[in-house]
N, C-alpha and C positions, 0 to 999 in steps of 0.2 A: 150128720150131714152130708150126703150125698155128695165124693166129689166126681169129677170130671174121670180118674181113676178108676172111681167103681162102677161106671159105663162101662168104660171102655173093658172091662173084667166081665162084667154080664154081659154083656153084646157079644165079646170073643174079638172086639176089633180090638186095635190099637186106639192110645190115645190121642193120635193126632186124627187119627178118623171119624171120631168123636168132635173135636174141633173140629173138621172142616165140614160135619153135617150140620154143625150149629151156629158156624159162620158164613156157611155157602159159597167158602174162598176157594174149594176147586167140587169140580163133579164129583160125585160118589153114588153108585148106584141106586135103584129104588128098596133093590131088597137089604142094600145094609141098612137105609136110611130105616128102613121099618124097624130093624132090629134094634138098632141104637135107640130111637124116640120110644119104642117100648118098654127098655132098658130106663131113660129117663123117666117115664110114667111112673113104673112100678117103685124105680128108688127116690122119688119126688124132688131129681133133678130139675132147678130151676136156670136155664143159661143166664151168662150175665148181658144183660141187651148192648147196654154201651161196647162192650166188644163185639157183637153182631150187627152192632150201626155201625161198625168203624171199619166193617170186613174192607178191605181192598184201598181204604184212603190213607192218607198221610197224615198223623196224629200231630204230629214235630213236637213228640215225646221220645227221650234217650233211660236208658236206662242204662246204669253203672252197678255191676255187681261186684262187691265187693266183700269175698268170703271171710270171714274174721279169724283172723290169723292166732297163733296161740300168745302171740305175745298183746292182744288185742288192738285197739285203735287209738291212735295218738297224733300227735299235732301235725305230724309229717302226712300221715295219711289224709287229714284233714286240709290241709293245704292241697292237696291234689285234686279230692271232691272242690273245693274252691274256687279252683282253676277251671277245672271241668265245666263247672254252673255258669263261670262267667263268659266261657269261649261259646259255650251255650245260647247263652243269652244272645251275644252278638251276633247269632245269624239266626237268632228267631226260634232258637230248639228252647225248649223245656231237659230239666234234666232230675229223674229221681234217682232213687238212692236203693237199691236192693242190697240188703246187708244179713245174707243167709248164705249157709255152706252147700243146699241145696244135695243134702245125702242122696235122699232121693231125685234122680235124677230126671223118673217122672213128672216131677212137680216143676223144674225147669221148662221142659217140653209143651206146658199146659199154657205156661205162663206166653213164651215164644208164639205155641199159636194162635192164642187171643189177641195176636195183631194189637195189642196197644201202644206197644214203643214200635217206632220206626228204626231203631236199631240199639245195638249193646258193644255195651266197653265192661269186656272182663278183668280184674285186678286181683292181683295174688294168684300167681297159675304156676300149679304145679307137674312135676313129668306126668304123663299119663292121667293128665285130666281129664274127666268124663265130661265137663263142660264142653271141653276144644271141639271132643269128637261130635258131641250131638253138636252144635252150632254151623259144621260142615255138611252137616245131613241138612241144613235146612238153609229156605233161601232166602235168608236176612241179612241184612251187613253187621259185622260185628267186625271190633278192635281187642285185642289182647295186649297188656300193660302186661309185660314180660313175655318170656316164649317156651318152648316145648319144642319135643322131636318131629310133634304131630301136627306144629303149625304150620301156616300157608304163610310164607313173608312177607303178602304182601299186608298181612291180616296184624302183624305186630311192630308196636311200637317199645321200644325200652330202654334201658339203662346202655350204656358201651361200659362196660364190665371190664370186658379188657382194657382199654383207653387210659380209665380210673386205677386200674392194680399199675401200670407202666409210670403215670404220674405220678401214684403215692410214692412206689420204689424209686423214683427217680429225686425225689423231693428227700427221701432218706437217706439217700446214699450222700447227698452234697452235705447232710448232715451229720455224716461217719455214723451213722448207724449198724450196727452187726447181727443184735440178737433178737428176731421177733416174735412176739407172742403174740397170735391171731385166736381173740376172741369169737366164734361165730355164737348163731343162735343154737337151739335144743338139737341133739342127736337126730332126734324123731323127725324135726324140720326137715335136716337135711336129707332123712333117707326116705320121703317124700317126695325129694324132687324141686324144693322151693329152688327157684332160680340162683336169686341170690347165695346163699347158704352152697352151693356146690359152685359155681362160675370164679365167683369171688376168690376162694381158698385155692381154688383150680389155677389160676392166672397168678396169684399172688408167690404159691410156690413155685410156679414155672420161670417166672421171671426176675426171681429174690435170688436164686443160686449160681447163677451166672455171673452176679455184682457179686459175690461171695459174701453173703446174708445169711444164717442159718436161720430157718423158719420151724416154728410149731406152730398146730391149733391147737383148741381145746372148744369143747362145746358148755354152751352153760342155757337153762332155761330162763325166761324171761322174767328174774326177778333179783331183788339187793341180794337176797343171801345164797344163791350160786353162783352171782358175780365173786359174791367175796368168797366162798370156796376155790370155785377152779382160780382164780388168781392168785389164792394165798398157794394153794395146791404146787401150780406151775411152777412160782417163783422160789418157792424152797429146792424143787428139784432143780431148779439151774438160774443160780442167782444172776447169772451174767443178762438176764434179761435188758435191753435196752429202752426199747420200744413196746407197747401196748397200740395191737390196733384193734378194736372192738366194734361188730356190726351186731349191736346187740343193746337198744338204750334204755332198757328196764334194770338192766345188769349191768349200769355205766357206776349208781349210786355202793356197791358192793366191794365193784375191783376198786373205787377210791378209798373208802373204808380199809379194805387188805392194805391197800401203798399206804396208810397215815400208820395202822399198827405197826406195823415195819418197820417205820421211821424215813419210809421213802419220799425225799421231797419232789414235787412235780414242777417244774420241768428239768430239776439239775440231777438230783438222781436216775428218774426214768421219766419217759415222755409217753404222752398218750395222745392217740388217733382215733375218732370215731368216723368208722363208714359208713356212709350211706342214713344219715342223721339231717334233722334239718338245724339249720343254725339257730333258731330260734329255740333250739331245746338245749345247745350246747351252751348258749350262754348263760342260762339259766345255773351252771354247777360253777364252782369256787374249788381249781383257778373255771376261767370260760375254756372250751375244750376246742381245740383246734378239729376239723370233720372235713372230711370229701365229704361234700355237701349231697345230698338226694334231688335230685333235680327235678323234684315231684309237681309243681307247676308249669312245667315245662312239659313233661309226660301228659296231664291233665289237657294242658290246653291244645301240646298236637292232637294226643291222641281223640281229642272230641271232632278237630277239625276236618282231620283222616276220613272218621266217620262218618261226618256229613258229607265230604266229595265223592266217599259210596252209597252213601243214600239218594244222591242227586247226580248219580251217576257218570260222575267227572271221570276224568281217566287218570288210576293208579298205577302207582311205580311196581313192580313186582319182586321188591324188596324191605326187609323190614328197615323201619325208622329206627337208629341208635341215638339217644340222647347223652353228650356227655356230661359229666363231673366235673364242678373246682372244687381245688384247695379252698379252705376260708380258713387262717391264721389265726390264732387265738395264743392263751395261755399257756396252754399244755405241753408242749413245745420251745424248743429255743429260739431265739433268734438268727438265721442261718443268712449269712452275706453271700 
């Protein structure tokens, strides 16, 4: 079946030009229209009548684009989606989830140009994210849950990673912890510039050193076996580690297994704090895990509200909205007076 990209290639024009010919959303010269329609006829392309009929009108439908990360989609992501959908319903909008990676960016451009959605929320943002660059050239409202260098400040809703790191270290200082092991997501995830994997270790290291704390970082793939191996190797190299900060939910079972094999009792011999996890996830473990909780519900709710303000032409402050993370104390850390 022919796609809008096939039509564009056949007619020698851009995907957006084909879309404008179909929808009538922008004026296109008769010469170009003839070329595009001839290509459509030759390839047997049938335009979406719904998209054509909605051109220039509000649909009250929003799209949340969630690029499936290496670790997959878990409870934390579902909380964000649920809260975003609730916020949309409150304001008489509908939310549709698009769980695609759009490696071919023209496919996303085709969706944008069909004007089925009044606005978009992008989740899981990477440095040099092609999707962000595309949206900056499109006249449609969008919000990023996360940020990258090319992001416009007014389009950003994100976690306050710096404050989260400072708050976490303040807690560690009160507990007289000295040797931090930080287990990050995989090196590949960090290398492509995934925000939390880059910013969290940066701020932890920056603020740990003035407090006299040692800081080491290890990367683990999002699975039990890698968590087990990474912690065991790190502890054998430095048995002075007294606190593990882990930002990799699926590696946690392996880390705990390694601690048990090394006869390390939590929290008497070593403590464990998860970063950017859902409290619902951390309560499933034994012992239950202290966490710097990801504000997924707040991110989803605020992101939708901010997007709808853009759609409805309301005034937007030209700066990022940063959402704080709070510590939830559980059994994996000692009681600190």
